KEFI-845141 format. One record per residue (C-alpha): residue number from 1; x, y, z; residue in one letter. Coordinates in steps of 0.05 Angstrom, whole numbers, plus 5000, padded with zeros to 4 digits. Example, Ala and Ser with C-alpha at 12.3 -4.5 7.8 and 13.67 -1.06 7.14 Angstrom:
BEGIN
(pt 1 (5246 4910 5156) 'a'),
(pt 2 (5273 4979 5143) 's'),
END
This chain:
BEGIN
(pt 1 (5117 3211 6047) 'm'),
(pt 2 (5084 3212 6125) 'm'),
(pt 3 (5139 3251 6143) 'l'),
(pt 4 (5129 3313 6091) 't'),
(pt 5 (5050 3312 6110) 'h'),
(pt 6 (5070 3320 6183) 'l'),
(pt 7 (5113 3383 6171) 'r'),
(pt 8 (5058 3409 6129) 'q'),
(pt 9 (5007 3395 6177) 'w'),
(pt 10 (5050 3434 6238) 'i'),
(pt 11 (5062 3493 6195) 'y'),
(pt 12 (4985 3506 6173) 't'),
(pt 13 (4971 3491 6245) 'f'),
(pt 14 (5018 3545 6281) 'i'),
(pt 15 (5004 3582 6218) 'f'),
(pt 16 (4921 3583 6233) 'n'),
(pt 17 (4919 3582 6304) 'h'),
(pt 18 (4977 3621 6338) 'y'),
(pt 19 (4963 3684 6292) 'n'),
(pt 20 (5031 3680 6260) 'c'),
(pt 21 (4998 3705 6190) 'r'),
(pt 22 (5062 3745 6178) 'd'),
(pt 23 (5107 3686 6189) 'm'),
(pt 24 (5148 3655 6131) 'p'),
(pt 25 (5137 3579 6121) 'q'),
(pt 26 (5167 3536 6166) 'v'),
(pt 27 (5179 3459 6164) 'l'),
(pt 28 (5185 3422 6228) 'a'),
(pt 29 (5254 3405 6219) 'n'),
(pt 30 (5269 3481 6204) 'e'),
(pt 31 (5243 3490 6276) 'l'),
(pt 32 (5297 3439 6313) 'a'),
(pt 33 (5348 3468 6344) 'e'),
(pt 34 (5318 3540 6338) 'k'),
(pt 35 (5337 3590 6398) 'r'),
(pt 36 (5276 3597 6440) 'v'),
(pt 37 (5267 3673 6467) 'l'),
(pt 38 (5210 3701 6515) 's'),
(pt 39 (5171 3762 6490) 't'),
(pt 40 (5215 3802 6530) 'd'),
(pt 41 (5277 3785 6500) 'g'),
(pt 42 (5299 3737 6548) 'r'),
(pt 43 (5337 3674 6519) 'e'),
(pt 44 (5297 3613 6550) 'l'),
(pt 45 (5336 3554 6512) 'g'),
(pt 46 (5338 3513 6451) 'i'),
(pt 47 (5279 3480 6410) 'l'),
(pt 48 (5284 3404 6415) 'h'),
(pt 49 (5223 3378 6394) 'n'),
(pt 50 (5140 3383 6390) 'v'),
(pt 51 (5092 3331 6418) 't'),
(pt 52 (5026 3328 6388) 'l'),
(pt 53 (4961 3294 6407) 'd'),
(pt 54 (4956 3238 6353) 'v'),
(pt 55 (4876 3232 6363) 'a'),
(pt 56 (4865 3300 6354) 's'),
(pt 57 (4928 3327 6318) 'g'),
(pt 58 (4928 3383 6362) 's'),
(pt 59 (5004 3417 6380) 'l'),
(pt 60 (5012 3398 6452) 'e'),
(pt 61 (5073 3422 6477) 't'),
(pt 62 (5142 3456 6459) 'l'),
(pt 63 (5204 3418 6478) 'v'),
(pt 64 (5252 3470 6508) 'v'),
(pt 65 (5327 3450 6526) 'e'),
(pt 66 (5347 3498 6588) 't'),
(pt 67 (5402 3521 6629) 'd'),
(pt 68 (5342 3548 6669) 'h'),
(pt 69 (5308 3507 6732) 's'),
(pt 70 (5247 3531 6709) 'e'),
(pt 71 (5211 3574 6651) 'l'),
(pt 72 (5142 3608 6665) 'f'),
(pt 73 (5138 3567 6733) 'g'),
(pt 74 (5148 3498 6692) 'i'),
(pt 75 (5209 3463 6726) 'e'),
(pt 76 (5259 3425 6679) 'a'),
(pt 77 (5268 3354 6685) 'n'),
(pt 78 (5336 3326 6703) 'a'),
(pt 79 (5354 3335 6632) 'd'),
(pt 80 (5342 3405 6631) 'g'),
(pt 81 (5283 3401 6591) 'v'),
(pt 82 (5217 3436 6599) 'v'),
(pt 83 (5151 3422 6560) 'q'),
(pt 84 (5114 3489 6546) 'l'),
(pt 85 (5045 3493 6538) 'p'),
(pt 86 (5034 3498 6457) 'a'),
(pt 87 (4992 3562 6473) 'e'),
(pt 88 (5056 3599 6493) 't'),
(pt 89 (5076 3600 6416) 'l'),
(pt 90 (5074 3673 6397) 'd'),
(pt 91 (5120 3675 6329) 'g'),
(pt 92 (5174 3643 6291) 'v'),
(pt 93 (5221 3679 6254) 's'),
(pt 94 (5304 3661 6260) 'd'),
(pt 95 (5283 3638 6328) 'h'),
(pt 96 (5222 3614 6367) 'v'),
(pt 97 (5182 3669 6409) 'i'),
(pt 98 (5142 3644 6470) 'v'),
(pt 99 (5101 3685 6517) 's'),
(pt 100 (5082 3664 6585) 'p'),
(pt 101 (5020 3617 6594) 'p'),
(pt 102 (4957 3655 6615) 'e'),
END
């Protein structure tokens, strides 16, 4: 029951806060393992997970597995993972679209 609530919350948060009004409904488990592309079409990696602030409930980061040493100036860790700020999320379709942080 709790997992279903979390999935719906993540969809609602993304829908309401990231101007993805024409985005089809996406559950959190459907986001995992989606390709991550930049707004200029560059393939950045695979979405592995997301992190949330438990106190506020806000989406904090997109956890992306990548072969790049850095994404938008954020270095990958030893496991090839970059945590992109949530505000980089630009949309979700067959893949996750991100734009450089401002």
